[in-house]
Steps between C-alpha positions, in 0.01 A plus 500: 500500500384144573123561490490659156152566358441307177468695176160544332517195275641275770229614742227440241649157426501410870144624549370307199659179631346561843154571357517159333563343841851379430694382802722760668814306400384480137446876494847562643669256262322630190586857598866396524488360146373835376775685691765265357370555146528876553854471640623278217365745244631805686159623623342525155124528512337159438266661243810587296619139507386220275552131445872546439558653843288239677686223319834663589397516867398134505826406328690709756336300778626176349846605383603748769296400803481128416136458600306181432234466232224510763640824646521648152135402445401675825669816379325471164161454668556811713597704194210367293266619774659844481475525124156343457316643799661836575648602167235323291748345259283374218727293281686176555693403807799705600793271555389240247340252740634311795833342566556139410658289771820320411452149376541243772546128504181308425312400811506136594156362573420172672496213255201274541563138461 
């Protein structure tokens, strides 16, 4: 069944993103992050999950799916929206903050002279 109707939470999540005038692509992408979180944690209800599960999901993205730090931060932002706006998570940040990009070589600026 290709045109499966989203579950209650996913539909509410989508609607809340749309009400806030997010771009169509942003809504679709953020919804996919929620679906991936649910799949990784075997369809557990997000209300039953805490910081440990969010952190495990973000770690899974890096170790198993080899996503970049910026992609990991996009996933975190989508999940923070879920927990703060829909589930009214009142304490701390699930996931322990954003990803830190790998250190790179120092940039070389123009030398005045």
